[in-house]
N, C-alpha and C positions, 0 to 999 in steps of 0.2 A: 781833260787831263793836262796838267802842266808838265813841261819837259817832254821827253820822248824816250821811252824804254827801248824802242826798237833800234835806234841808232847805236845803243851801247849794249846790244844783246850779248855779244861775246864777253864783254867785261862783266856784265850782270851775272852770266852763268859761271864765270871763273871765280868771282869774288863774293857773290851773295851767299851767306852761310846757309848750309842745309838745315832742314827742320830737325829738331831733336826727336829721337826715336820715341821718347815718352809721349810726345804729342800724338803721333799716329797710332801708337799702341792704345791710347785712351780712345781715340776716335773709333777704332775698329774692335773694341772689346764688345762682348756679347750683350752688355747692358745698353749699348748705344746702337749697335747694328747687328741684326740677327736675321739670317735667311729663314725662309719658310721650310717646313718639313718636306723632305724629298726633292728640294730644289737642286738642280745640277747645272744650270746656266745662269750667269750673272752679268750685269752691265753696270759700269761705273763711269762717271763723268768728272773730270777735273776742269772746272770752269775758271777761265783766266789763268791758264796753266803756265804762261810765260815760257821760260826755257826748259820746263819739265822738272824743275827741282822738286816741287810738291808731287808731281806725277810719279817720280821715282820712289819717293817715300811711301806713297799709297800702294804702289805696285808691290813693294816688299811686304807690306802687311797683308795684302790680298793673298799672296803666295803662301804666307804662313798660316792664314786662317781658313781658307776655303776647304771644303771637304774633298777627299780624294775622288778622282774620276770626274770632277766637275770642270767646266770650261767657263771662260769669261772674256769679256771685251772691255777694255779701258780706253776711253777717249779723252784726249787733252784738247781743249778748245781755247783759242786765243785770237783776238782780232788782228794781232800784229804778225805779219808774215816773217819778219826777221826773227822774232822770238820762236816761232814754230819751226823755222829752219834749224835753229840751234837745238831745239828740243828733239827733233828727229835724229840728230847725231848723238845726243846724250842718252836717250832711252832706246835701246835696240832690242825690241821684243815684238814678235809678230802679232801678239795679242793686244798690243798698244797701237792706237791710231791717233795721229795728230791732225787737227783740222783748223784752217784759218777761217774765222767767222765769229759771229756773236750768237748768243743764246736764242735770239728771236729769228735767226735765219733758217730754222728748220733743217739743219744739216746733220743732227746727231741722233734722230729717232726718239723713242720714248721708253718708258718702263725701266728706269734706272733703279738699281738697288741702293745706290749711294751717290749723292752729288756733293762734291767738295768745291769750296771756293776759298782758297788760301791767299791771304794778303791781297785780295782783289775785290771783295764785296763792296767796299766803300766807293769804288768807281762806278758801280751800277745800281746801288741801292735806292737811288732816287728815280729810277725808271720803272714805272708801274708795270709796263708790259713785260719787262725782263723778269721781274720777281714772280709774276703770275705764271709766266712760262716755266720757270724753274719748278714751281710747285706742281704744275700739270705733268711734268716729265718724270716725277717720282712714282714708283710703285705705290699704289694706294694702300693696299693691305687692309686687313680687318682687325679691329681691336680684339685681342684674345687669340688671334690665329698664330701668334708666335713670330710673325714677320715684322721687322723694324727697319724701314728704309729711310734714312735721314738725309736732310740737307744740312751740311756742316759748314759753318763759317769759322775760319781761323784768322785771327789777327795777331801779329807779332810786334811788340813794341819794346824799345830799349828802356829798361827800368833804371839801369845805372851804367856808366857814370851819369849822375843827376845833372840835368841841364844841358846835356850835349846836343840834343835835337834842336833846342832853341838857338844855340849858337850856330849850329850847322845851317839853320834857316837864315840867320842873319848874314852869314857868309855868302850864301847864294843870292840873297836879295841885294847885297852890297855890290857884288861883281856883275850881276845880270841887270841891275837897275830895274828890277821888276818886283812887285809884291806877290808873294806866294800865297794863294788862298789856302785856308785850312780845310782840306777835303774831309777831315774827320770831325769837324765842328758839329756838335749835336748828333754825332753818329752813335746810334744805339741799335745794334743788330737784333737784340732780343725784341725790342718794341716793334721793329720793322716786320719781323716774322709773325708776331702776334697780330699786327694790323692786317696782314695778308692771309690770315686764317690757317697758318701752320699750327699744329697741335703739339702738346707735350713739349713745349719750348723750354729749354734749360741751358745753363751755361756753367763753365768751370774755368778757373784761372790757374795756370801752371807757371811757376817761376823756375827758370833754369839758369844756374850760375856757371860761368866758364871763364877760362883764362886764354887770351889770344895775344899775339904779338902786336906791337904798335902798327906795323905795316899792314897786317891783316885787318885790323880795326879801321885804319884809314881807307883801305881799298873797299871794304864793305860799305863805308859811309858814302863813297862815291858811286854806289849802284842805285841810289834813289833817283827817281825820274827827274826831280828838280835840278840835279847836278848838270843835266844836259842843257839847262838854260844858260849856262855860263859859256861865253865864246871861247874858242880854243886858245886864242892868244892871251886870254886872261886867266886860264886855268892854272898855270904854274904859280902865280901869286896866291890864288885862292887855295891851292893845295898846301902852300907854305903856311898860310894862316891856319888852315885846318890841322896841319901836323903840329904846329906850335901848341894849339889848344889841347890836342890829344895827349901830348907829352906831359901836360900838367897832371894827368891821371895815371901815368905810367910808373912802374917800378921795375928797374932793371930791364926795360924794353918790353914789359908785359902789362896788359890791361886786364884788370878784373872786372868783368861785365856781367850783367844779368839781363835776360830777356823775359818779358812777361807775355805769355800766350793766353789769349782769351778765345775759348772754343764755345761756339753756340750751336745747339742742335734744334732742328724743327722737323716735324713729320706731317705726312698727309695720310688720313685714313678715310676709307670709303664710307664709314659710318656717318661722316659729316658731309653736308652739302658741298658739292663740287662745282666750281665755276671754271669752265674751260675758256681761255682767252680767245680761242679761235671762233667761239660762238658769240663773242661780244662785239 
């Protein structure tokens, strides 16, 4: 990972925009996630939860959708202790537990009804052990039984202003004197899930348009991990360059922006051969 999310955990949590409700409404609708008849206990995992922004969104949908008299456990897992520390302050619910660790550490248990990986899968998708572990932790279910327990990958990208991300990258590289690798080069989560024998793999793209202030847009831009590569004494000049560019797109101090959410679903069914990584 380039940069360091952990050192700017407070700033990340304060300025990273929340996920649109439409994204998690789609994730949790009954066509994508459905519990088994008579089920009263549920387990959920937010993998790479960061400061709990995605965890809070998932929690809201869980509370809306679960049947009455049911209980659940929601675990947020992230390897950065600073992120987890902030998450514990942000989400105050006794049914939610935050853990420092990685998916291969065997800290979260098994049999999850839904595993979410929001804006984080590109960091782990090249690790075979991690992906096989994710698959093994899902409820298997049987085709036709009514249960649908998905692994859900969410990636949010700025669709407009057009070209902003490229300029942002150039600013970081100019002031850090480092080349930023493109972590999402050739990143195709659909193909990855198919390669690892997830079934019924599908995807949808949602476009959400909003208006934000120039200040909010700038602060959000500085929550990317690469921004931490710029030394503190150089950040004022870098911020000035960033602000000048953002103002090109502003009208009366407001930016019209669009986010593109790509959501990918994959399932594990017991009807298909199962390979448990712990036996390999």
